[in-house]
N, C-alpha and C positions, 0 to 999 in steps of 0.2 A: 753365393758366398761373398763375403765382404772383400773388397779389393784393398790392398795395402801397398803403399809405395813410400820410399824414403830417399831423400837426396842428401848425400854427404859431401861436403866440400871442406877445404882446408880451414875455413873459418869456424867450422863446427867442432873441430877436434879438441880445442882447449877445454870447453865445458864437458865434453865426452870423457876426456882424460881425468878431469877432476872428479867426475861422478864415478868413473870406473875404479880409480885407485882408492877412493873413499878415505883419503887422509893418510894412507900408508906410503912408505918410502920404498921404491924398488930401484935396483941398480941393473943396468943392462948394457952390454957391449953390442954395438950395432953389427959387428961381424960375427957374433955368436950364432950358432946354428942349433937352436934348441929343439927344432921340430924335424930335423933330418930331411929325408926325402918326402915327408908328408907336409912340408911347409905350407903350400898353397891350400891344401885341403883343410888343414887345421885353422888357418886364417879364416877361411869361409865358415867353418863350424862355429868359431867364436863370434864372428860377425852376426850370424843368425841368432846365436844364443843371446847376445847382448840386446838385439832388437826385440827378441821374444820376451825378455824380462820386462821391457818397457811398453810392450804392446801385445798383451796376451790374447786379444780378441782376433788377431789375424793368424791364420794357419800357415800362410806362406809370405815371404818377403823377398825383396831384392835390394841389395846394397851396391850402388855403383856399378862397376864392371863385373861383379861376381855373378855367376849363373844362379838361376832359381833352384832352390832346393827345399825339401819339405821338413818342417820343424821336427816332427816326431822322429823321423829317420836320422836327422842330423844329431839331435840330442842323444839318441840312443848310442850312436857311434862315438860321439864326443865324450860322454861320461862313462862309457863302459870300456873303451879302448885305451884311454890314456890316463896315467897317474896324475894326481892332483898337482904335483910340482910342475909338470909339463903344462897343465891347464894355465897356471899363472904365467909361465914364460911365453906361451903362445899368445895369450891375451895381450901381454905387453908388446909382443912383436906386431900384433895387429895395430895397436895404438901407434907404434912407431911408424908403420907403413902409412897410416892415415895422416900423421903429422908431416910426412915427407911429400905429400901432395901439395905442390905450390903453383904449378903452371897450368893445371887443368882440373876443373871440378869433375868429380865422379858423380854422374847423374843417373838417376834410375828411370827405367821405362815401366809404365804401368802394365802389369801382367795380370790377366784374368785366369784364375784357377778354379776348376770345377770338378765335381765328381762325375765321371762318365764311365759307364760299364765297369764299376768297381775299381776305377783308377782315378788318381789325382792327375788331372791334365792341365798344364799351364801353357797358355797361348798369349801372344801379344802381336797385334797387327797380322793375324793369321799365320804367325811363325810358331811352331811347336818348340817350346823351351825345355820342358821336362815332363816325364811320366813317372809315376810312382804308384805302388799298390795301395789301395785304400786300407786293406788289412794285410799287413806283412806276414803275420803269423798264419793266416788262413792259407796262403799260397805255398807255404812250406810243405804241405802234405799233398799238393797237386803235382802230378807227374808231367802233364802237358799243359803249360801255362799259355793262354791265348791273350793277346792284346788287341782289343777292338777299338779302333780309332776312326771308324767310318763316318763320313759326312760332317766333318768339323770345319771344312773350308780351309784346310791347311795348304799353304803355298810354299813353305820352306820348313826345314828342320834344323835346329841349332845343334852345334857340336855337343856330343855327350848327352843328348836329350833322353836316351834310353839307358843311362848309366845305372839307375836304380832298379831297372827291370831286366837286367842282362841275362837272367836265367830263363827267359821266355822262349817258347818253342814255336809260336806262331804269331805273326803280326798281320792284322787286317787294317790297311790304311787306304782302302779303296774309297771311291766317291769323294775325293778331295780335289785340289787344284795344283798338285805338284807338276812342274813343267820340266825340271832338270833333276836327275838323280845324281847327287854329288857323292864323292868318295867317303865323306865323313858321316853320312846319314846313318848307316847301320853298323858302324865300326865296333860297337860294344855288344852286338847280338850274336856272339859266336855259337850259341846253342840253337839258333833259329833253324827250323826245318821247313817252314811254310811261310811264304811272303806273298801277300795279295796287294798288288798295286793297280788293280783294275779301275777303270772309269776315272782316271785323272786326266791331265793335259800334257802328258810326258812327250817331249820331242827329242830329248837328248839324255843319254846315259853315259856318264863319264867312264872311261876305261878304269877298271879296278873298283868300280862302285860296290861290287859284291865280294870284294877280295877277302874280307874277314868272315864271310858266311860259309865256312868250310863244311858245315853240317846241312846246308840247305838242300832240300830234295824237290820242292815244288815252288815254281816262280810263275806268278800270274801277271801278265802285262796287257791283258785284253782292253779294248776300247780306249786307246790312247792315240797319240799322233806321231808315233815312231815311224821313221822313214828308212832307217838303215840299222843293221847290226854289224858289229866289228868283233873279231876274235878277242881283242883286249877287254871287252865288256864282260867276258866270262871268266876272267882271272879269279881263281879261288873256288869256282863252282865245280869241283872235281866229282862231287857226289850228286849233282843235280840229276833228277830222274824225269821230271815233268816240266815242260816249258809251254805255256799258253800265251800266244800273242795274236789272238784273233782281233779283227776290226781295227787294224792300223793301216799304214801305207808302206809296208816293208817291201823293198825290192831285193830279190834274191841275188846273191853273188857267190862266186866260188870261195869256199873255205870259211864262210861267215860263222859257222857253228863249231869251228875247230876249237878243241879244248873241253867240249862237253861229251867226253868219251863214254860216260855212263848214262847218257840221256836215253830214255825209253819212249817218251811221248812228246811229240812235237805238233802243236796245233797252230796253223797259219791260215785258217779260214778267213775269208773276207778281208783281204789285204790289197785287192786290186792288182795282184800279181799277173803279169802278162807272159813272163818267160821263166822257165826253170833251167838255168844253165847247168851244164855238166860240171860236177864238182861242188854243187851247192850244198850237198849233204856229206861232204868229206869229213871224216873224223867222227862219224856217228854209227859205229858198228853194231850198237845194241838197240837201235830204234825198233820199237814194236808197233807203235801206233803213229801213223803219219796222216795228218789231216790238211788238205789243200782245197777244200770245197769253197764255192762261192767266190772264185777269183775270175780272172779273164784269160786263162790259159787256153790257147787255141791249138797248140801242138806240143809234142814231147819228143825229145831226142832219144835215140836208141840206148845210150849209155847213161841216162840221167839217174837211174836207180841202181847203178853199180855200187856194190859195197853194202847194200841194205838187205842182206840175206835173212835177217831176223824179223823183218816187217810182217806183222800179222794182219793189220788192217790198213788199207789205203783208200782215202776218200778224195776222189777227183770230181765229185758231183757238182752240178751247177757251174760248170765252166763253159768254154766255147770250143770244145774239141769237136772237130768235124770227122776225124777218122782215127782209127787205132792202128798205128803202124806196127808191122810185124816185128816181134822181138823186143818191144820196149819193156815188157814185164819179165823177161827171161831171167833176170837176176833175183827176182822175188820168189824164191823157191818155197818159202814157208807161208806165203800169203793165203789167208783163209777168207777174207772179205774184201771185195772191191766194189766201190761206188763209182759208177759212170753215169748216173742218172742226171737228167736236166742238162744234157749237153746238146750238141747238134750233129750227132753221129748219124751218118747216112748208110754206111756200109761196114760190114764185118767180114773180113777175108779169113781164109783158112788158118793163117799164122798169127791172127790177132792176139791170141792168148797163149802163145808158146811159152812154156816154162811154168804155167799155173796149174800143174797137175793136181795140187792139193787144195785148190779153191773150193770153198763150200757155198759161198753166197756171192752172187753177181747181180748188181742192180743196174738195169738198163732202161728203166721207165723214163718217160718224158724225153725221148730222143726222136729223131726223124728217120728211123731205120726203114730202108727201102729194099736193101739186098743183104741177105745173110747166107754165108757159106757155113753149113752146119758142122763141117769138119773142124771148125774152130773149137768145138766143145768135145771132140772125140776123146781126149785124154783126161777130161775132168769128170771122172766117174761118179763123184758125189755132189756135184754142183747143183744148186737151186738157183734158177734165174727169176728175176722179178722185173716185169710182170709175167714173164713166161711167153711161150709161143703156142699158137693154135694152128694146126694143120688139118685141112679138110673138116673143120668144125670140131676137132678134138684137141683138147689141151694136152701138150706133151709133158709127161712126167719126168722123163729122163732124156735130156737133149743129147747126151753123149752117144745115144744109140741111133740118132737120126742122121741119115746121109743125104747129100744133095745140096743144091743151091736153091734159095727161095726168094721170091719177091714178097715183101711184107708191108703192112700198114698198121697204124695204131689209131683206133677209133676214139678211145677215151683214156684218160689217165688211169693207170693201175689195171686196165684191162689188158689181157694178153695181146701180143702182136698177132695179127691174122696173116698167115703166110700161105703162098701158093708156089708149088715147085715149078722151076723153070728149067728149060733144056740147055740153054747156052751158057758159056762162061761169062761172068760179069767182069767188065773191064773198068 
């Protein structure tokens, strides 16, 4: 697409005025308010209209300090929304404003606009200036409008960049180079339900950055460089249901998720987490899926899962757990699936799974199990263990019916632990 740029300075305004007035005589009081509260918008509309008439080959232009806007959209609003008399007065007001520029030239920045995924996307120096629909009429019949802006090298987003696409429900802006999420980025997207920020370079999210996204249900922050969350970051996200923040460097602290009271899915896999402090999940009464795999957790405190009575799946796989302390799962009354695979667990005592009477799936493969007290499974009537246990050459179908203490070993991954009953209590 052809690039188009215009520089307007005070020296240019006299011929502009002569051309625009075309010999007519107009009277205007500089204190008159002909455009009401729409003053700045109308000035912009007429600026673009004026340039459009003299340069029809360009689809988008910028004049001075005015933001980039698209011709078709602007002209539609300009000539359908305002009566002809106001057209005249707003145009004169524009000329007046241009004539008043005496101390500083208003210079333009070259902006490259292109069609991308059925959108007009305007960028300058990797800054996203505006997005508009290629076919405005076509999107009127679409219920869920998605904006795909992946892989454009975006490092920053100008204010009101999404003004013309404010009725969108999903924004995919992953695979770019955003480093800080500022408060103005998504201010106009109040109908957004899905926001994908994966694979950027995000290190900081301003408090209130999502404050206008009252309808947001899913937020993806995977594969960034985030080191900390703060409660202020979640302002406005009262309806958020899913938060994915895998492959970052997030350190857990007390109350960092407070405010996300309707959150149901929390994915924190692969963050280098070494400790889960008591209170880290305060304010999350409806969590259903909690994923903490591929971290560096070596131990868990007994009260760490207090208040998470609705959790259905808990993934602690591929951490550094060496033992399962009695009672750490007792608050997870509704837990159905538990991943403990890929840890360094040596021993399972009789109280290891207290409270998990409703557990259906227990993954224990790739540990270093040596001693197992089978009474740990006695209340889990319907549990299936992976990879299972083999006693005296026979694979046990229902571990809840097995009594005694056993010495076990694992020959290969995914093969059942081979166990032999022992007489004495394991200490």
